[in-house]
C-alpha positions in Angstrom: 17.4 -98.5 60.1 20.0 -99.2 58.6 21.2 -102.9 59.1 25.1 -103.5 58.3 26.0 -99.7 58.7 28.3 -100.7 61.3 30.7 -102.6 58.8 30.6 -99.7 56.0 33.4 -97.5 55.3 31.4 -94.9 55.8 30.6 -95.6 59.3 34.2 -95.5 60.2 34.1 -92.0 58.7 31.5 -91.1 61.3 32.9 -92.8 64.3 35.9 -91.0 63.2 34.4 -87.7 63.5 32.2 -88.5 66.7 35.4 -89.6 68.8 38.3 -87.3 67.1 35.5 -84.4 66.6 37.2 -83.5 63.2 35.0 -83.2 59.9 35.3 -85.2 57.0 33.6 -85.0 53.4 33.3 -88.0 51.8 31.5 -89.5 48.4 29.3 -92.4 49.4 27.7 -95.2 46.9 24.3 -96.2 48.7 22.6 -99.6 47.4 19.0 -99.6 47.8 16.9 -103.1 48.9 15.8 -103.2 45.2 19.3 -103.6 43.9 19.6 -100.0 42.7 22.3 -97.7 43.7 22.4 -94.0 44.3 25.6 -91.7 45.1 25.7 -89.0 47.8 28.2 -86.5 49.0 28.3 -86.1 52.7 29.6 -83.8 54.9 30.0 -84.8 58.4 30.6 -82.3 61.0 31.0 -82.7 64.8 27.7 -81.3 66.9 27.0 -80.6 70.4 24.2 -83.7 70.3 27.1 -85.9 68.3 27.4 -85.5 64.9 25.6 -83.6 61.7 25.4 -85.2 58.4 24.6 -83.4 55.1 23.9 -85.6 52.5 23.5 -84.6 48.9 22.5 -86.7 46.0 25.4 -86.4 43.3 23.7 -89.3 41.3 23.2 -87.6 38.2 26.5 -85.8 38.4 28.0 -89.4 39.0 26.3 -90.6 35.6 27.7 -87.7 33.8 31.1 -88.3 34.8 31.1 -91.9 34.2 29.6 -91.3 30.4 32.3 -88.2 30.2 34.9 -91.0 31.1 33.4 -93.4 28.8 33.3 -90.7 25.9 37.0 -89.7 26.3 38.1 -93.3 26.6 36.1 -94.2 23.0 38.0 -91.1 21.6 41.2 -92.1 23.3 41.0 -95.2 21.5 40.4 -93.9 18.3 43.3 -91.4 18.4 46.0 -94.1 19.6 44.3 -96.3 16.6 45.9 -93.7 14.2 48.9 -94.1 12.4 49.5 -90.3 12.7 50.8 -87.9 15.3 47.8 -86.3 17.5 48.5 -83.6 20.0 47.2 -81.1 22.1 49.5 -78.1 23.2 49.1 -74.9 25.2 49.8 -71.5 24.2 53.1 -72.1 25.6 53.7 -75.4 23.1 53.4 -77.5 26.2 52.1 -80.8 25.7 48.9 -81.4 27.3 48.5 -84.7 25.3 50.2 -87.0 22.6 49.3 -90.3 21.2 51.6 -93.4 21.0 52.8 -92.6 17.4 54.7 -89.4 18.5 56.3 -90.6 21.6 57.3 -93.8 19.9 59.4 -91.2 17.7 60.4 -89.3 20.5 61.7 -92.8 21.5 59.7 -93.1 24.7 56.3 -93.3 26.0 53.4 -90.0 26.1 54.2 -89.8 30.1 57.3 -88.8 29.6 56.6 -85.9 27.3 53.5 -84.6 29.0 54.2 -81.1 30.5 57.3 -80.7 28.5 57.2 -77.9 25.7 58.2 -78.1 21.9 61.2 -76.2 22.8 62.6 -79.2 24.9 61.7 -81.5 22.8 63.0 -80.5 19.3 65.9 -78.2 17.9 65.4 -74.7 18.5 64.7 -73.6 15.2 62.1 -76.3 14.6 60.7 -75.8 17.6 60.3 -71.9 17.4 58.6 -72.7 13.9 56.2 -74.9 15.6 55.5 -72.5 18.3 55.0 -69.4 16.0 52.0 -71.3 14.4 50.3 -72.6 17.5 50.4 -69.0 18.9 49.0 -67.6 15.8 46.3 -70.4 15.6 45.7 -69.9 19.6 45.4 -66.1 19.2 43.6 -65.6 15.9 41.2 -69.0 16.3 42.1 -69.6 12.5 43.5 -73.2 11.6 46.7 -73.7 9.9 47.5 -76.5 7.4 50.5 -76.6 5.8 54.0 -78.7 5.2 57.0 -78.5 7.4 60.6 -80.1 7.8 61.3 -81.7 11.1 64.1 -83.6 13.0 62.7 -86.1 15.2 64.6 -89.3 16.5 67.5 -88.0 15.0 66.0 -88.1 11.4 64.9 -85.4 9.1 61.4 -85.9 8.1 58.4 -84.4 6.3 55.2 -83.9 7.5 51.6 -82.6 6.7 50.8 -80.5 9.3 47.2 -79.5 10.7 46.5 -77.3 13.4 43.3 -76.9 15.2 41.7 -74.3 18.0 40.1 -75.9 21.1 37.4 -74.1 22.5 36.2 -74.2 26.0 32.6 -73.9 27.2 32.4 -70.4 26.5 33.9 -70.5 23.1 37.4 -69.1 24.0 40.4 -71.1 22.4 42.3 -72.5 25.0 44.5 -75.1 23.4 45.8 -75.9 20.0 45.1 -79.6 18.5 48.0 -81.0 16.4 47.6 -83.5 13.2 50.8 -84.6 11.2 51.0 -87.2 9.0 54.2 -88.6 7.8 54.9 -87.6 4.2 58.4 -88.4 3.9 58.5 -91.5 1.6 55.7 -89.1 -0.4 58.4 -86.4 -0.9 61.1 -88.9 -1.7 58.8 -90.2 -4.6 58.1 -86.6 -5.5 61.7 -85.4 -5.7 62.6 -88.4 -7.5 59.8 -87.8 -10.2 61.0 -84.2 -10.5 64.5 -85.2 -11.1 63.6 -88.3 -13.3 61.4 -85.5 -15.2 64.3 -82.8 -15.3 66.6 -85.8 -17.1 64.1 -86.6 -19.2 63.6 -82.9 -20.6 67.1 -82.5 -20.7 67.7 -85.7 -22.7 64.6 -84.8 -24.9 66.9 -81.3 -25.4 69.9 -82.6 -26.4 68.2 -85.5 -28.9 66.3 -82.3 -30.4 69.7 -80.6 -30.5 71.3 -83.9 -32.4 68.1 -84.0 -34.9 68.5 -80.2 -35.6 72.4 -80.3 -36.1 72.3 -82.9 -38.2 69.2 -81.5 -40.4 71.5 -78.0 -40.9 74.5 -80.0 -42.0 72.9 -82.6 -44.2 73.7 -82.6 -47.7 71.4 -81.0 -50.0 
């Protein structure tokens, strides 16, 4: 009924259960004569007459998993292409995901920092401020947006931050999404412009005072 079954991996599990009388649960892809295929979950149990096999068609579930994986890879690619910091954290400030940008600024790769907390990666003062914002977003289900100064990679830098709540299928807030853009250069330019404005205002005031003095002391 199944030509070539003795050469399949599945047959090895059937034989193992028959000889050692040990149960086994596997997922197996079956290719039909027309070339199409389906996925089945097999529960193999020893029985007095030989073995008992319960086969459940999981083809639709596998297709859904493949589609979900493809979607995740698509969005992962988009996140990695951004030049901004993107990360997800739980209520304890533990990193569940981070893109290459933040890992590179921390001096490594994402796998080195996943499962670490903000308290482990940043100074106590910086980490405590971040953690309070994260916990507030998760507790209130309200996003946060603002600027902050942070020491990262041994440098003090400015960031424009957005923290969004992430919900599960029941609508409960489970994690938080962090999105930060480095605005250090912009802040430097703003500071320079502000200093320039102060300098110009001071010069205008000095020049105005000089003109007024000349006017007050000019011959009648």
